[in-house]
C-alpha positions, 0 to 999 in steps of 0.5 A: 434487513437490507444488506449494506452496499460495499463498493470495491474499487480496483485497478488504477493507473499506477504501475501496480495495476495488476497487483491491485486486480489480484488483491481485489479478487482476494478481498471480494471473495472474502467479503461476507455476501450474507451481510453485504452487497458487493459493487465492483468499480474498476479503473483501467490503465487509461484512468476510466472508471467502470462499473463491472457487473461480471464474475469475480474470477475475471478480475485477477487476469484483467479480462473484466474490462471486456464484459459487455455490460460494463458501463462508465461510472464514478463515485460522486463527491456530492454528499447530498447524492452519495453513491455511484453515478453510472453513465449508460450506453444511451447517455442516461444517468443511473445512480446507486447509493453505497454505504462503504468504499473498499479501495483495493488500490496500490501505488500512485493515485490509489494509496497516496491520498488522492482517492481518499480526498475524493472519498472524504468529499463524498462523505462515504466511509472507506477502508484504510488510512485518511488522506494525510497519512496515506500521502505521507506514508506513500512519500518515502521522503516525508516518511523518513523526515517525520520518523527521524524527527520522532527518533524512530531509526531509519536508514541514513538517506539523501534525496534528489529532485529531477530539477537538480540533475544538471549538477548530478555528478557533484551531488552523487560524489557528496552522497557517496562520501556521506553514505558509502556503497552499496546504495539503494535507489527508490522513487519517492512515491512507488510501491512493490519495489517498482523502480528500485535498484541496488548500486555497488558502484558509481555507474550502477548508481547513475543507472539506478537514478535514471530508472527511478526518475522514470517513476517519480520526480523525486528519488530517495537514496539510502544506505545499504543495511546488512540485515534481516528483512522483517514485516509486521501487520497492523490493524485498527484505529485507536488501539490497533492490533499488532501481528507477530513479526514475519521474515522475508528470505528473498529469492533475489538479491533484495525483495523486489517485485519479482520476489514478491509476486512471481518467484516461488523461491522467496520464503516467508517465516512466521513467526521469526526466530528473532529473540523475544525482546527484539520482536517486542521492540519491533511491535512497539516501534510499529505501534508508535509509527502507526500512531505518529503518522495517524494511520487507521484501518490497516498498514504493513510496516517493514523493518530491517534488523541488522547484525547488531540487533539494531531495528531500522524502520524501512517503510509503511504500506497503507494498502498492502498486497492482498494476494494469496501469498501476501504478507499482510493476510498471512501475518494475521492468519498466524495469530488465528484470524481467517481471511474473512475475519480479517476483511470483516474487521477492516470493514468494521474499523472503517465504519467506526472511523467515519462515525467518530469523524462525523461525531 
């Protein structure tokens, strides 16, 4: 019996390019090569799609791009010619069929519904949430709006668009009056805490807004939640599997990019020492949010638990980090899954989701 072909897509033009490379290396190493043939498609920072035939070990550090046998390639949106189109050095075209896409892409143009739309056109099954749920979960303003409507508690928030900055001083006065200080400033569409800052005074708020606008034309401003940062992993389609709750004790003042991927001082506690009823409530809220936002495949959902034991949903990540230190695989390993079992289940759910869509 021939092996099914899985195209792992990694890299991308987002600010999370380097994390994607590390995640892809982790995912590829944990795909069962006795069952699947792995085809690597990298997207460099310029947006070029490249077929990579080399060693997995060269993906994480970015040296994959220098392989002499790399060639231009892209996934065809043509359902009658499903698969990868390679443009060879002599200008000729080579086609290769694929059975599944595993998009290990974080942030803009990877986790926001854009490539999911391409995959939907192609008719090829893919791991992760669909176009709409990916786009909504990536945009923190849409996420807050939908969760608030469904009575899932989030932090109090306001947003600003770049077209409003001419009247910025008046807007900020109103926001401070409404939300108080400190405040968190976030690009509406960004992950790994890139472009995120905390403001304790007016000048820091203006500086944080300037930083956030470097990453998006819309920014979210949230009240400060004095509480514990906890995360939970979800896997599946109709009846998702929910992990135990894990807690982050960040090395920096908040769980920023360095705390997540660089500093060794950040600590992870799985499971937490939260009261059992609080953990069960978090699990119920995670499942409810996952279903409301029509997620499938996987997501990591982040919460705060404040000093009064109020549970506040912070954000939903539809393609969370898959590095050795990432919370998503750690949370499922805690309930007895190996890394290979986690990746296999995600592949299985992708095939199931597509078969249900196609009827």
